[in-house]
N, C-alpha and C positions, 0 to 999 in steps of 0.2 A: 070254574077252573081257568087258570091263567093260560095264555097261549103257550108258554114254555112248558108247563105241566102237561098240557094236552099233547104237545109235540113229543115230549119224552114218553108219555104213556103209549102213544101210537107207535113210536119206534120200538119200545120195549115189547109191546104185544106182537108186533110184526117180526121182530128179530130174535127174541129170546130163545126159541126152540132151535133155530139154526146155529146160533152162537154156542148153545149148550152141546149140540151134536158135534160141532167142530172141536170143542174142548175135549169131549169124551174120546173122540177119535185120536187125539194127539196126546192127551195127558191122563185119560182114564176117568171113570165115574167118581173115584174117590175125591177128586179135587174139582170136579166140574161145577158144582153149585157155588163153591167159594170163588172160583175164577169168574164165573158169569156175574156174580154179585159185584165183584170188584170192577169188572168191565163196565157195567152199567152205572156204578157209582162214579167212575171217571167220566163216562159219557154225560152224566148229569152235571158234573162240575164244569165240563168243557162244552156244554151244549151249543154254545155259539160257534164252536169250531167244527161241529159235526155236520157233514154235508147232507143235503136233502135226502139223498139215497144213501142211508147209513152203511149198507152192505155193498161190497164191490160186485 
């Protein structure tokens, strides 16, 4: 696995549940999966801009 893939996979595994919960709290379960998918798709495309600690 490349370093970028490993970094993304680690970030996804560590952050997915918290991002999903955040979206559910603000937009509802109906859109949560789609929003989380799009969020991580953008994170993958801009991985070089994602800080080491991805969540504030």
